[in-house]
Structure formats: C-alpha cells, structure tokens
VEXLOMI-237643 format. One line per field, with one value per residue (C-alpha): residue number from 1; z, y, x. Coordinates in steps of 0.05 Angstrom, whole numbers. Last residue first. Layout:
BEGIN
num	NUM; ...
pz	Z; ...
py	Y; ...
px	X; ...
END
This chain:
BEGIN
num	118; 117; 116; 115; 114; 113; 112; 111; 110; 109; 108; 107; 106; 105; 104; 103; 102; 101; 100; 99; 98; 97; 96; 95; 94; 93; 92; 91; 90; 89; 88; 87; 86; 85; 84; 83; 82; 81; 80; 79; 78; 77; 76; 75; 74; 73; 72; 71; 70; 69; 68; 67; 66; 65; 64; 63; 62; 61; 60; 59; 58; 57; 56; 55; 54; 53; 52; 51; 50; 49; 48; 47; 46; 45; 44; 43; 42; 41; 40; 39; 38; 37; 36; 35; 34; 33; 32; 31; 30; 29; 28; 27; 26; 25; 24; 23; 22; 21; 20; 19; 18; 17; 16; 15; 14; 13; 12; 11; 10; 9; 8; 7; 6; 5; 4; 3; 2; 1
pz	-279; -285; -226; -250; -230; -174; -135; -132; -98; -41; -28; -41; 18; 55; 44; 65; 126; 155; 138; 193; 243; 180; 170; 97; 59; 5; -77; -129; -195; -267; -294; -366; -326; -302; -286; -347; -299; -320; -312; -245; -212; -247; -214; -255; -249; -190; -164; -89; -29; 35; 66; 135; 139; 160; 130; 150; 172; 106; 90; 92; 76; 28; -8; -17; -38; -95; -111; -117; -168; -202; -178; -224; -267; -280; -218; -181; -121; -96; -23; 11; 65; 15; -50; -36; -90; -102; -157; -196; -166; -208; -204; -171; -97; -135; -182; -119; -77; -140; -137; -70; -74; -127; -103; -38; 33; 45; 92; 75; 109; 122; 145; 211; 219; 231; 301; 333; 333; 396
py	-407; -367; -361; -369; -321; -320; -326; -253; -237; -274; -243; -173; -197; -208; -142; -115; -144; -91; -39; -66; -9; 34; -15; -23; -8; -52; -44; -95; -61; -92; -45; -13; 58; 52; 131; 166; 236; 244; 159; 151; 209; 179; 118; 57; -10; -44; -120; -125; -145; -154; -140; -127; -61; -28; -86; -127; -179; -186; -217; -290; -308; -246; -282; -347; -319; -278; -340; -384; -317; -316; -274; -209; -218; -156; -116; -52; -45; 11; 32; 60; 112; 174; 149; 112; 77; 17; -6; -68; -130; -194; -216; -151; -174; -239; -205; -159; -224; -248; -189; -198; -267; -254; -192; -231; -237; -226; -194; -185; -136; -122; -184; -174; -124; -184; -199; -121; -79; -29
px	972; 911; 861; 794; 744; 694; 744; 758; 696; 710; 780; 742; 692; 750; 784; 723; 718; 763; 707; 666; 660; 641; 576; 572; 505; 516; 527; 551; 578; 590; 647; 628; 616; 688; 679; 642; 639; 559; 551; 596; 548; 484; 499; 520; 482; 470; 481; 461; 499; 475; 414; 420; 408; 477; 521; 586; 533; 511; 578; 572; 504; 507; 563; 527; 461; 508; 536; 469; 452; 514; 563; 588; 651; 694; 680; 663; 641; 587; 587; 530; 523; 536; 558; 621; 673; 704; 757; 767; 756; 761; 832; 849; 872; 906; 951; 971; 979; 1020; 1058; 1086; 1110; 1140; 1173; 1206; 1203; 1125; 1077; 996; 965; 892; 869; 897; 843; 797; 838; 824; 883; 880
END
C-alpha cells in the first residue's frame, strides 16, 4: 500500500552526522506549515521570485485541488491574533490531501531557493 511517491517521506542513514545534515537541509528555508480549512500555508524565510514561483507552479500545481498552485500571501487573521510566526513569509495552496507525499518534494524545492552553507 505504499505508493512510489511515499518513498520520499523517509530518509535512511547510518550515522548521526548525515542525519543532522538532512535535518539542516530540511529547514534551510522552510519554517512550518499550518492548515486553514482546505488551504495550506507554508512559512518560509525566503520567498521565490516571480520566475521561481512560475517554475514551482509548473512542477507542483498538480498537487492542488484548484490547479492554481502556490500564491504569496500574508498572515491570516488567526495567525495575527495568535502572534503565530507573523514575521515569516508565506505561500499558500489548496493541497489535495491525496498528494500530501509530494509536500516533501515541494519543501525541498523551496529549500533550494537559499544557498547551502558549506
């Protein structure tokens, strides 16, 4: 019952250095996510520029229920009222729950927007 796309949800490694490097890469730009009804808000440190956003939407709009892809948004009223990471930059999409495994690929693509430290 494991779909091929689900294999990206796990990372196997043999030592703690590799595990820590994997975690560091996962949070290179990505900060957190939060659901607001059917809309998923992804918080990042760096937003994609217009060309990068177009590329991301070409690659990932099939994960959405509305086909529109990612949009740059501001904090929701709930986030503002709760002081919930309001300084973070945000992207939103109507994520198809059956495609949630692709979210890790999207996060990896968002993390590529920032240079890797050596």
